[in-house]
N, C-alpha and C positions, 0 to 999 in steps of 0.2 A: 534653781533654772530650769523650765519646765526642759520634761526629757523629751524625744523627736521618739517618734512609733518604731524606730530602728534599733534605740537604743531599748525600747520598752520589750522590744520581740530579740533581744539580744539576751536579755534577762529571763525570759520566760521560756528560752528556747534550749541556751548553750549552760554547758558547765564546765567546768575544769576537766574534767574526763573525757572530756566530746563528746563524746556518746552514752549516755546512760539509762537506760530504757528506753523506750519505745518513743517519748516525745522530746528528747534532747540530741540536739545538735552540737557538731562542731563547727564555730565560727564561722571556718572557709566553707561548710556547706549552706551555712547558712545567708551568706552573701551573694554565692551563686542561685540561690532562692531568690533573694530578695534581687540581684538585678537580672534574674530573668523579667521580671514583671515590667512590659513595657512604658510604665506610669510611674514608673522608680527615677527620681532624677539624682544622680550623684555631681556634688560641685568637688570634692573629693574625699580621702579615705576616713575625714571624721565626719563630714557634712552630709551626711544619706537620708533621703528623704523617702522611705518603702513608699512602694507604690501602692493601688487599691486593689490587684490581686494578690497581693501577697500572701497574705492567711490563708488564700483556695490555692495556693501553691504549696505551701507549708503544709495544707492539710493533707494533699497529692501525695505528698512526698512521704507525709509520716502514716497514714495507709498502708503504704507500702512496707514501710519497716515493721509497721506491726502485725502484717500480715506474712513476713519474711520471719519473723522470731517465733509467729506461732505453733504451735505442739498439737499435732492429734493422735489420738490411738488409733494404731493398727491392730483392727479387729482379729488380725492372722495370728500378732506375734504377739498382741496385748502390751505392747509398749509403746510408749510416746515418740512420735517421728515430726520431721520438718521437712514438711512434703516437694517446699518448692524452691528453686534456687537462691541464692545470697548472691545473686548477681541484680537481681531487677532493683534494688534502688541504683546501682550504679550505671543499670541502662537508663532510667528517669534523669541523672544527672547529665549523660551524656546527650541525651536528646533533647532537653533543656530546650534549646533553641529555635525545637519546633513549637514547643509551648509557648518561649515569645512572639512566633510567627502567626499563630493561630490568634492567640488574646490580642495582636497588634487589630485584625482585623474584625476581631468583635469588638473591640473597643472601639471601631468607627463605625460600625453598622448598627450598632448597640440602641440608638434613637430611633433606628426606622425599624425595630422589632418591635414585636406585637408586648406589650406590659408584660406579660405573664412570661416571656421568653429572654427579657433582660437582665433575671438576675445568675451570677454565675456560678453561682454557689447549687442550683439545679442541674449544672453541670459536670460530665469526667473529661477525661484528658480526651476519650472515642469520639464521645458527643460531642465535645466543642470544635471539634476537627472535622466532624461529620456538618456540622452545621454551617462552618465558614469555607469548609475548601474551594467551592465555587465561585468566591468574592474575587472582583477583580484586583489585580495588584494595583491598579492606580488609586484605588480607596488608601492602600496605604502607603504610597507613596507621596500621595498629593496630601495636599489640604483640601477643606470643603471652599475656601477662600478661593483656592488656585483654580479648581473645578467652574464654581460659578463665573471667574474672570476667563475663562477658556474659549474660543471661538465656538466650538460644540462641545458640548458639554460634555464629560467621559460617562458611557451607559449608552451613548449615544450618537447617531450618524448623520453625517449629510447626505441626507437623499436625494436634493436638488437645490440646486443656488442661482436662482434664475435673473433675469433683468430688475423684475419687480418682487417677484416670491421666491421665497426659500422653505423646503422643507428638509424636517431632520425627522428622524425615524429610530424605534425603540424597539427592540425586535427580540430581545432574551429578557428572561428571569433571572434576575440578580440583584447581588444588593446595589451593585452602583445603578443598574436601568431603572431602578425602584426609584434612587437619588435622582437621576436623571428627569423622573417623571413629577415628582417633584417640584424641582425647579422648572422643568416649563410650561408646568401647571400654577405658580406663582406659590407651591404651600397652599395651592387649596383658598389662597385670598385675592391674588390677583386674576383668578378662574374659580369656577364652581364648579371644574371637574375631581369626582371623587379619586378617580386615578392620582390624583397631587397631592391628595392628604397623606400628610409621612404616618400618622398611627393608626391607618386602615390597609384592609387588605386588599380595595378593590382593582389595585392594579394588576397583582396576581391575577386574580379572577381573567383578567379583559387577554394581558398578554401570554395567557395559557393559550386562548382561543385565537390568537393574529396580534400584527405587528400596530404598534402605536403611530400617528404621524403629527406634526405638531407642523404647523402654515403658519406664516407670518409674512409681512411686507420688510425687504431687506434694508430698505432705508426709513421705516418710519420716525418720525422723531417725538410720539407719545410712549413714553416708555413706561414700564413700572419701576417700583423704588424698590421693591424685591430683590429684582431679577437684571435687571437694566433692556428688560426685554418688551418689545411691540404692545403696546395695552389691547390692543388690538391681535387678536390672533385665535386657530381652530386648532381642533383634536379631532381628527379621523380613526373609523376605525371598522374597516372594510367588512370584515365575518360576520359583524354585527347590523350592517348598514346605518353605521352612527357618523353624523358629521358634524360636530357640534360648536356652537361660536362661545366665546368667552363668558358668557350667561350657563353654559350648558343646553343650551336651546339647540333644538336641530335644525339646521339651515336646508331651503332646495339647492341639493347640491349642481345638481343639472342647472339650474338657471346660475348656480355661480359660475359653473366649469364652462359655463357657452357664453358668463357675461364679464365679471371683472378678474375670474380665475381663468379665462383659457387660457391663459399660459401651462396650464397646470393639466389641459386634458389632458392629449395624448401622455405626460408624466405620468397620469394615476392609472392608463387602461391596465397595466397588467395588472393593479392591484384588485381592481373589477375583478376580471377575467379567471384572478385564477380562484376568486370566493366560488366559481360558479356549482360544481359537483363533487362534496367531502367526501363521497362512497365510490364513485364510482359507477353505480349503477342506477341510480335513479336522478333524472333529470323531470321538473315542477315547477310548470308556471300559468299561474291562476291570475296574473292580474298585470296589465299593458301600462298601470300606474303608479303602484307601488313596488317595494322590496327592490332589491341588489338588480334584477335580471332586468326589471322596470328601468333602472337606469342606465343600465349598460345597452340597452336596448333604444333609449334617447340619446345617447350619447354617440353611439358608435354603430346603433343599425342592429337588427335583427341575425343580420347573415355574419356580424363578428361576431356575437353569443351561438349560434348556430356551431359555425366553423370551429371553438373551442370547446365545447362537449369531448367531455374521453372519447377517444373509439371502443371502450370497453363497454358503455351504456347499455341498462339493458330494459331499460322505460324510460318513455317521454310520456309527457303531460303538457299540452299547450291549451291552455285556455283561455279565450276572450272576453272573459267575465265582466269590462267594462263597457262590450259592444263598439268597442274603436273601428273603424273602417281599415283594417287589415289584411291584407293579403303576403301570407309568407309564403315565399318557395321551397326553403328545405333542401340547397341544392348539397351536394355530396351525401344524401342520405345513406348512400349504399356504402359507407364505411363502418356504419354500425353493423359488425358481423355479428355479432351477440342480441342486436334488438328484439324483444318479446313482446313486444305491448307498446302500441303508439295510438296516441289518444288524442286528435285536436281538433276544438271546439271554434267556430265560428274563425276562420283563418287563414282558410287557402280556396283556391279555387281551381284549383287543379292537382292532380296524385303528384308527390315530387316522382320525379324520375328515377328508376332505377329500386323505386320499396320494393315491388314484388319476388326480388332479384336475390333479397335476404332471407339466408338459410332458417332463422330460427325464428321467425316471426308469425307468433300466432293470434295474438286477436290484438284486429285494427276497429279502433272506433271513430268515425268523420260525422261528430253530430253537428249541426246548427251551422252547414258550408254551405248557403243560399245559393253562391255562384257557383257553386261546382257542378256540372255539368257532366258527367262522363266517368265513370269508372275502369278502364282502360281493360283490353282484355287479356295483358300480363297476368292479371289477377287469376287465371284459369291455370298458371304454370305454378302457383305458388303453393308448394307442395306441403309446405308445413304450417300452410292458415287454419285455423280449427275456428275463428268466428269474425264473423263484419259487421258491424252497425253502423246506420245509416239514418238515424232518428234527427230528424230535424234538417237532411238535406236532401230536401223532397224532388229536388232539380237532378238528379244526379240518374244517369240514366246507368242500368247495370249491361255486361254482355250477356250474346242471346245462350251462352253455354255454360251459365253458369249456374242456372238451374239442373245439370246433368250433375254438378259435383256438392251441391251444396243445396241445404233445406232451408226454405225461408220459416222461423219461426215467429213470424206475424212483426207488426211493428218498425218494419225497417230493418229486420235482423236476419242472418244467415248463420246458420250453423254446416260448418264442412268438417267434418269427424264423420258423420253418418257414410 
């Protein structure tokens, strides 16, 4: 009769003396180590099927025994000493439940890890704990089948549930969240989203920059075979201005939110707004037709964009390079008390009220604003201003007293520092 793996381990490690040498164990200790493996299966005291991590657990315990019995030469006394406590092995046995918990998590997420991180023998108990400590308990307490059949896959949250559309969001970088991303992308088979490929790390790259939103119709009857989700679905990543269909092709998001997805236009307003300025220092808008800022203007208007810029901003650059007929008012510009530089190119017909009251404004460039008729006299009271450029704004008249506080340096530029 073929011996079980447990019987082989018993012959290998257990002796009548219970503990006789660093590689020998008592049967009681061996059972504790075998039972600590979450993949071990026990029918009765005789029928024990040792799990796949047993050898690793025994190896960790044996190392402690060997180190515990090691002797070192004390150079001061020239004697052999045992420098460590004999309680290390006892502590390991007491803490076996921790090993079990960590192995449960590792076993659940192993298939989602890069190939080089799936070998348990490359871990110590400490490094194993560090690698799994942030794993959601739902991964351990539920099966993959349970999670696939849940209304919302664990690791994701219901962001919006409307009359037509449903939106789920994945916000964190964790094993359960990666599993959710793989599920909602159909494991890179029902979609072509790289974030849904189980063996790749693209999910981690995207989620560090911002949340992933998956959008689909609630009552769509054409469903995928792997996930039972609607075949037509979309994935949005606002930080990268990526709005992808099931084939991973960029969709014209403004057209969709003004059309078949108009139910979601206000739902996603905050998602657009929060991407505006990452460092709270500089805002730059170069195109009114491309980029996340252009989408905000098309969907919600320039006033909404300008209103949500942080008060702490120091530089603002707005350029209408697309030559669209725009006339921005820049209301409440006076809130930017730290503003030092402002460049407005082909986008205004009048100077924003309160601009020259800003205490730190040094550089002002008003380029190609053909409809700008005059520079108000309040510029004469702007003590912080050092430079003014009106190149291309040839119709703008300057106040009479400006020659007393600034020197023309040619090409419609003035130096206020002299």
